[in-house]
N, C-alpha and C positions, 0 to 999 in steps of 0.2 A: 504494500500500500504506500502510495506517494505522500510524503508529508508536505503540508502547505502552511504557510504563515498567513495569518489574517490580521489586518490592522484596521483601525478606525480613526478617522479625523472628524472632529465635531466643532461646529460653529454655533454660538449662542448669541442672540441679540436681545438684550434686556430693554424694555420700553415701558412707558406709562400710557394708559388709555386716556383719551381716545387717540387713535392713530389710524391712518389709512392702510388698508390691507396690502396694497401694492408696495408701499414703502416698507412695511414689515418684511415682506417676502424678499424684496430687493436687498435690504440691509442684511438680513439673515444669510442670503446667498453669498454676499460679499465676504462675510465673516467665515463661512464654510470654506470658500476658496482660499482665504488667507491661511486657514488651518492646514489645508492640503498642501499649500506651497511651502509650509514649514517642515515638510517630509511626513513620514508615517507616524501614526499614533499620537497626534497632537490635538489640543483643543484650544480654542480662542473664545474669549468672552468680551463682548463690547456692550457698552451702555449708551442709550440714546443721550445725546447732548441736551442739557437743560437750557431753556430760555430764561431761567430765573437768574 
């Protein structure tokens, strides 16, 4: 049986309601690809910038 290595990259975008769904998906996608660019088995967490 052939051995295989499995890895996982995770991107998390933390936000406050209300927020437009398209923005949420776009920002989360950017964070996921940032995690993937950092090689295997990485996670990246970003928070929505506050206007306050």
